[in-house]
C-alpha positions as CSV (number, residue, x, y, z in Angstrom):
1,X,121.2,78.3,114.4
2,X,120.4,78.9,110.7
3,X,116.8,79.9,111.1
4,X,115.0,83.2,111.2
5,X,111.6,84.3,112.6
6,X,109.8,87.3,111.1
7,X,106.9,88.6,113.1
8,X,104.3,90.4,111.0
9,X,103.0,89.6,107.6
10,X,102.6,93.1,106.1
11,X,104.7,94.4,103.2
12,X,107.8,94.8,105.5
13,X,107.6,91.3,106.9
14,X,106.9,89.8,103.4
15,X,109.9,91.6,102.0
16,X,112.2,90.5,104.8
17,X,111.0,86.9,104.7
18,X,111.5,86.6,100.9
19,X,115.0,88.2,101.1
20,X,116.2,86.0,103.9
21,X,114.7,82.8,102.3
22,X,116.5,83.8,99.0
23,X,119.8,83.3,100.9
24,X,118.9,79.6,101.6
25,X,117.9,80.4,105.2
26,X,114.6,78.9,106.5
27,X,112.1,81.6,107.8
28,X,109.1,81.2,110.0
29,X,106.7,84.0,109.2
30,X,104.2,84.7,112.0
31,X,101.0,86.7,111.4
32,X,98.2,87.1,113.9
33,X,95.5,87.8,111.3
34,X,94.0,85.0,109.1
35,X,95.8,86.3,106.1
36,X,99.1,88.1,105.3
37,X,99.2,91.4,103.5
38,X,98.6,93.9,106.3
39,X,97.2,97.4,105.7
40,X,98.5,97.5,102.1
41,X,95.9,94.9,101.1
42,X,93.2,97.4,102.1
43,X,94.4,100.1,99.8
44,X,93.2,100.8,96.3
45,X,96.2,102.6,94.7
46,X,99.6,103.7,95.9
47,X,101.2,107.1,95.4
48,X,102.8,108.7,93.5
49,X,102.3,106.3,90.5
50,X,98.7,105.3,91.3
51,X,99.6,101.7,90.7
52,X,97.1,99.1,91.9
53,X,98.1,98.1,95.5
54,X,97.1,94.4,95.2
55,X,98.8,94.1,91.8
56,X,102.1,94.8,93.6
57,X,101.3,92.9,96.8
58,X,99.4,89.8,95.7
59,X,102.3,88.1,93.8
60,X,104.5,88.6,96.8
61,X,101.9,87.1,99.1
62,X,101.6,84.0,96.8
63,X,105.4,83.7,96.6
64,X,105.6,83.6,100.4
65,X,103.2,80.8,100.6
66,X,105.0,78.8,97.9
67,X,108.6,79.4,98.9
68,X,110.3,76.2,100.1
69,X,112.3,78.1,102.7
70,X,109.3,79.8,104.3
71,X,106.8,78.3,106.8
72,X,103.7,80.5,107.2
73,X,101.9,80.6,110.6
74,X,98.7,82.7,110.4
75,X,96.3,83.2,113.3
76,X,99.4,83.1,115.5
77,X,101.1,85.3,118.0
78,X,104.4,85.5,119.8
79,X,103.9,85.0,123.5
80,X,107.5,84.9,124.7
81,X,111.1,84.9,123.7
82,X,114.1,83.3,125.5
83,X,117.7,83.0,124.7
84,X,120.2,85.2,122.9
85,X,121.4,86.1,119.5
86,X,122.1,82.9,117.6
87,X,119.9,80.8,119.8
88,X,116.4,82.2,120.5
89,X,113.4,80.2,121.6
90,X,110.3,81.8,120.3
91,X,107.1,80.8,122.0
92,X,104.1,81.0,119.6
93,X,100.3,80.5,120.2
94,X,98.2,79.5,117.2
95,X,94.5,80.4,117.6
96,X,91.9,78.1,116.1
97,X,90.4,78.7,112.7
98,X,87.8,76.0,113.2
99,X,88.7,74.8,109.7
100,X,90.7,71.7,108.6
101,X,93.3,73.5,106.5
102,X,94.4,70.4,104.6
103,X,90.8,70.0,103.2
104,X,89.6,73.6,102.8
105,X,89.8,74.9,99.2
106,X,88.5,78.4,99.9
107,X,85.6,77.9,97.6
108,X,83.3,80.1,99.6
109,X,80.2,77.8,99.6
110,X,80.0,78.0,103.4
111,X,80.1,81.8,103.3
112,X,77.2,81.9,100.9
113,X,74.9,79.9,103.1
114,X,75.9,81.6,106.4
115,X,72.9,83.7,107.6
116,X,75.0,85.9,110.0
117,X,76.3,89.3,109.0
118,X,78.6,91.3,111.2
119,X,81.0,94.2,111.2
120,X,83.9,93.7,108.7
121,X,87.1,95.0,110.2
122,X,88.9,94.6,106.8
123,X,86.4,97.0,105.3
124,X,87.0,99.4,108.2
125,X,83.4,99.1,109.3
126,X,81.7,100.3,106.1
127,X,81.0,96.7,105.0
128,X,79.8,93.5,106.5
129,X,81.0,89.9,106.5
130,X,79.6,86.5,107.4
131,X,80.4,84.5,110.5
132,X,82.5,82.2,108.3
133,X,84.4,84.2,105.8
134,X,87.5,85.3,103.9
135,X,88.7,88.8,104.7
136,X,89.0,89.5,100.9
137,X,89.1,87.5,97.7
138,X,92.9,87.3,97.5
139,X,93.7,86.0,101.0
140,X,96.9,83.9,101.6
141,X,96.5,81.2,102.6
142,X,93.3,80.7,100.7
143,X,91.3,79.4,103.6
144,X,88.1,80.6,105.3
145,X,87.9,81.2,109.1
146,X,84.9,80.6,111.3
147,X,84.2,83.4,113.8
148,X,83.2,81.5,116.9
149,X,82.1,84.6,118.7
150,X,79.3,85.4,116.2
151,X,78.6,81.9,114.8
152,X,75.1,80.8,115.8
153,X,76.0,77.1,115.1
154,X,73.1,76.7,112.7
155,X,74.9,73.8,111.0
156,X,74.5,75.1,107.4
157,X,78.3,75.4,106.8
158,X,78.9,71.9,108.1
159,X,76.3,70.5,105.7
160,X,77.3,72.4,102.6
161,X,81.0,71.6,102.8
162,X,81.7,68.5,100.6
163,X,85.2,68.2,102.1
164,X,83.9,68.3,105.7
165,X,86.5,70.9,106.3
166,X,84.5,73.0,108.8
167,X,85.2,72.0,112.4
168,X,83.0,72.3,115.5
169,X,84.2,74.1,118.6
170,X,85.5,70.9,120.3
171,X,87.4,69.8,117.2
172,X,89.9,72.7,117.2
173,X,91.8,74.5,120.0
174,X,94.7,76.8,120.7
175,X,98.1,75.3,120.0
176,X,101.4,76.3,121.6
177,X,104.7,75.6,120.1
178,X,108.3,76.8,120.1
179,X,110.5,77.8,117.2
180,X,114.3,77.8,117.6
181,X,115.9,80.6,115.6
182,X,119.1,82.5,115.3
183,X,117.6,85.9,114.6
184,X,114.2,87.7,114.9
185,X,112.8,90.5,112.8
186,X,109.8,92.5,114.0
187,X,107.6,94.0,111.3
188,X,104.3,94.2,113.3
189,X,103.0,97.4,111.5
190,X,100.8,100.0,113.0
191,X,97.3,101.0,114.1
192,X,95.5,104.1,112.9
193,X,94.5,106.9,115.3
194,X,91.1,106.5,116.9
195,X,89.2,109.5,115.4
196,X,86.7,109.4,118.3
197,X,89.4,111.0,120.5
198,X,89.2,114.1,118.4
199,X,85.8,115.0,119.8
200,X,85.3,118.3,117.9
201,X,85.2,116.4,114.6
202,X,82.2,114.3,115.7
203,X,83.3,111.0,114.2
204,X,80.5,108.4,114.6
205,X,78.2,111.1,115.8
206,X,77.5,112.2,112.2
207,X,77.5,109.2,109.9
208,X,78.9,111.0,106.9
209,X,82.1,111.9,108.7
210,X,84.4,109.0,107.9
211,X,88.1,108.1,108.2
212,X,90.6,107.9,105.4
213,X,90.8,104.1,105.8
214,X,87.0,103.9,105.4
215,X,87.3,106.0,102.2
216,X,90.0,103.6,100.9
217,X,87.5,100.7,101.1
218,X,84.8,102.8,99.5
219,X,86.9,103.7,96.4
220,X,88.4,100.2,96.2
221,X,86.8,98.0,93.4
222,X,86.8,95.0,95.8
223,X,85.2,97.1,98.6
224,X,81.5,97.1,99.8
225,X,80.4,99.7,97.2
226,X,82.4,98.3,94.2
227,X,84.6,101.4,94.1
228,X,81.8,104.0,94.0
229,X,82.0,106.8,96.6
230,X,78.7,107.0,98.4
231,X,77.4,108.8,101.5
232,X,77.0,106.4,104.5
233,X,73.7,107.9,105.6
234,X,71.6,107.7,102.4
235,X,73.8,106.1,99.7
236,X,73.8,109.3,97.5
237,X,76.8,110.4,95.5
238,X,78.4,113.4,97.4
239,X,78.7,116.7,95.6
240,X,81.2,118.3,98.1
241,X,83.9,116.3,99.9
242,X,86.2,117.8,102.5
243,X,89.4,116.2,103.7
244,X,90.7,117.3,107.2
245,X,94.4,116.7,107.7
246,X,96.5,115.9,110.8
247,X,93.8,114.0,112.7
248,X,95.9,112.3,115.3
249,X,99.2,113.8,114.1
250,X,101.1,116.9,115.4
251,X,98.5,117.2,118.1
252,X,100.2,117.9,121.4
253,X,97.0,117.8,123.7
254,X,96.3,114.3,122.4
255,X,99.8,113.1,122.9
256,X,100.4,112.7,119.1
257,X,103.3,115.0,118.7
258,X,104.9,113.6,115.5
259,X,104.0,113.8,111.8
260,X,102.6,110.6,110.4
261,X,104.5,111.1,107.1
262,X,101.9,109.7,104.7
263,X,98.6,111.6,105.4
264,X,99.2,114.5,103.1
265,X,100.1,112.2,100.2
266,X,97.3,109.6,100.7
267,X,94.7,112.4,100.9
268,X,96.0,113.9,97.7
269,X,95.9,110.5,96.1
270,X,92.3,109.8,97.1
271,X,91.3,113.3,96.1
272,X,92.8,112.7,92.7
273,X,91.1,109.3,92.3
274,X,87.7,110.9,93.2
275,X,88.2,113.8,90.7
276,X,89.3,111.4,87.9
277,X,86.2,109.2,88.3
278,X,83.8,112.0,89.2
279,X,85.0,115.4,87.9
280,X,81.8,117.1,89.0
281,X,82.5,116.4,92.7
282,X,84.2,119.4,94.5
283,X,87.1,118.2,96.7
284,X,88.7,120.4,99.3
285,X,91.7,119.6,101.5
286,X,92.1,121.5,104.8
287,X,95.7,121.4,106.0
288,X,98.3,122.8,108.3
289,X,101.2,122.2,106.0
290,X,101.5,120.0,102.9
291,X,104.5,117.7,103.3
292,X,105.3,116.4,99.9
293,X,108.9,115.3,100.7
294,X,109.6,112.3,98.5
295,X,110.7,111.8,94.9
296,X,107.9,112.9,92.6
297,X,105.7,114.0,95.5
298,X,105.7,117.7,94.7
299,X,104.8,116.9,91.1
300,X,102.0,114.7,92.4
301,X,100.7,117.6,94.4
302,X,100.8,119.9,91.3
303,X,98.8,117.3,89.4
304,X,96.1,117.4,92.1
305,X,95.9,121.2,91.8
306,X,95.6,121.0,88.0
307,X,92.7,118.4,88.4
308,X,90.8,121.0,90.5
309,X,91.5,119.8,94.0
310,X,91.2,122.9,96.3
311,X,93.8,123.3,99.1
312,X,92.9,125.6,102.0
313,X,95.5,126.3,104.8
314,X,93.5,126.1,108.0
315,X,92.0,123.7,110.4
316,X,88.2,123.7,111.0
317,X,87.0,125.4,114.2
318,X,83.5,123.9,114.1
319,X,81.7,121.0,112.4
320,X,77.9,120.3,112.7
321,X,75.1,118.7,110.8
322,X,72.7,121.0,109.0
323,X,69.8,120.1,106.6
324,X,71.3,116.8,105.5
325,X,74.8,118.3,105.0
326,X,77.8,118.9,107.2
327,X,78.8,122.5,107.9
328,X,82.6,122.9,108.1
329,X,83.7,126.3,109.3
330,X,87.4,127.2,108.8
331,X,89.6,130.2,108.6
332,X,91.9,130.4,105.6
333,X,95.1,131.4,107.4
334,X,96.7,132.8,104.2
335,X,93.8,135.2,103.5
336,X,92.2,135.5,107.0
337,X,88.9,134.7,105.3
338,X,86.3,132.8,107.3
339,X,84.8,130.1,105.1
340,X,81.7,127.9,105.6
341,X,81.7,124.8,103.5
342,X,78.5,122.7,103.1
343,X,80.0,119.2,102.7
344,X,78.2,116.0,101.9
345,X,81.1,113.9,103.1
346,X,84.0,114.7,105.4
347,X,87.1,112.5,105.5
348,X,89.4,112.6,108.5
349,X,93.0,111.9,107.5
350,X,93.9,109.8,110.6
351,X,97.6,109.3,111.5
352,X,99.7,106.3,112.1
353,X,100.0,105.1,115.7
354,X,101.9,102.2,117.3
355,X,100.2,98.8,117.2
356,X,98.0,98.2,120.2
357,X,100.2,95.6,121.8
358,X,103.6,97.1,120.8
359,X,104.7,97.8,124.4
360,X,103.6,94.3,125.6
361,X,105.5,92.7,122.8
362,X,108.6,94.8,123.4
363,X,108.5,93.7,127.0
364,X,108.3,90.0,126.0
365,X,111.3,90.4,123.7
366,X,113.4,92.6,126.0
367,X,113.6,95.6,123.7
368,X,112.3,99.2,124.3
369,X,109.8,101.6,122.8
370,X,110.4,105.3,122.3
371,X,108.4,108.2,123.8
372,X,105.8,107.8,120.9
373,X,105.3,104.1,121.6
374,X,107.1,102.8,118.5
375,X,109.9,100.2,118.8
376,X,113.2,101.9,119.4
377,X,116.4,101.3,117.5
378,X,119.7,101.1,119.4
379,X,121.6,103.9,117.6
380,X,121.0,105.5,114.2
381,X,124.7,105.2,113.5
382,X,124.4,101.4,113.7
383,X,121.4,101.6,111.3
384,X,117.7,102.2,112.1
385,X,116.8,98.5,112.1
386,X,119.0,97.4,115.0
387,X,117.4,97.1,118.4
388,X,119.1,97.2,121.8
389,X,119.0,93.4,121.9
390,X,121.5,91.7,119.6
391,X,119.9,89.5,117.0
392,X,116.5,91.3,117.1
393,X,115.8,93.7,114.3
394,X,112.9,96.0,113.5
395,X,111.5,97.2,110.1
396,X,108.8,99.4,108.7
397,X,106.0,101.3,110.5
398,X,106.5,99.5,113.8
399,X,109.6,101.7,114.1
400,X,108.1,105.0,112.9
401,X,105.5,106.2,110.4
402,X,106.7,105.8,106.8
403,X,105.3,105.2,103.3
404,X,105.3,101.9,101.4
405,X,108.6,102.4,99.5
406,X,110.5,103.2,102.7
407,X,108.8,100.3,104.4
408,X,110.0,97.9,101.7
409,X,113.5,99.3,101.9
410,X,113.6,98.8,105.7
411,X,112.3,95.2,105.3
412,X,115.2,94.5,102.9
413,X,117.7,96.3,105.3
414,X,116.5,94.2,108.3
415,X,116.8,91.0,106.2
416,X,120.4,91.7,105.2
417,X,121.3,92.5,108.9
418,X,119.7,89.3,109.9
419,X,121.5,87.3,107.2
420,X,124.9,88.8,108.2
421,X,124.3,88.0,111.9
422,X,123.5,84.4,111.0
423,X,126.5,84.1,108.7
424,X,128.8,85.5,111.5
425,X,127.4,82.9,113.9
């Protein structure tokens, strides 16, 4: 069966789909969100080059949509898999958009007239969206989606759409279909650690304690503040920002025993971006160990030091609100000095955790998860992308935490394994 299924439309899934399609093999790319792109689409820059994230990703997203050997299924989930290598039956459920895809141009007229504003998950909660919306301006496919849960059915979007592309509840429904494929690649990505579980850090109790993903949206030019770092509570420019590392990583009591691989580097990246735009802001990073392990990463760390980013080895013992600021008390374990920092903004560098439905999906596909909850490879000697079930491969952060270059590399490796398995029959 000369057909492949790729589950997950992040950078790993996009890379795998394009590589397989380039060998003349048809690929069905399945993504449960309304757009492909994954977490990478949320980022402002990538380390260690500080290149624009979407400048790298967006052309690949468009290429996926236009490639003649790729069929894109968004708002879709894999509900079951039958068969064996060379002849899988992949059961997929497509959730309704309440939009006629053949007519929608993504113009956004319906979004402008919609009176409802709700939490925007793409902006990590620091921004809002309408009940009919596009997650961001560069979505692929370029279609809006109507949020049935929050829609008040006022009728304004139906009236404004000249193409009559907006559908009512009874005009769209879930659709189930089956794809026959010879091989499957899982590139379902990750979730970030829920910072509320780290109760001493008072996330959500103090509004100006935010996560690293929320900061990414604040410093992104397409984010809710137009790229300007602001306090959540009063909109002021912060004078003192403190990053706290290893939130949900290397924390045995919380069951997060492993390092998340990227937190040190993305904190350094964001600290540098803040200092470059606002040199007057003091930025301090509290850490256990700085793990700058990749090519050019140590030099990247040295650049941050030269820019004036302070690094203190120690984790805070207490955080509390005081007179409009946040008091962070920490012991510098290199000097045994007790420090009290009056921060205007505290950023929690949250770690990478398995996707919320990873274990359920593994059970449907007949593969296993490791003790951390990530998909398990069969044997490192056979390559990290091979699962216990022949014909099913894994790539990227669904296997373990890793940065974008390693994720792209694994997407390509899984694609080549899949192509070889199909060519061998």
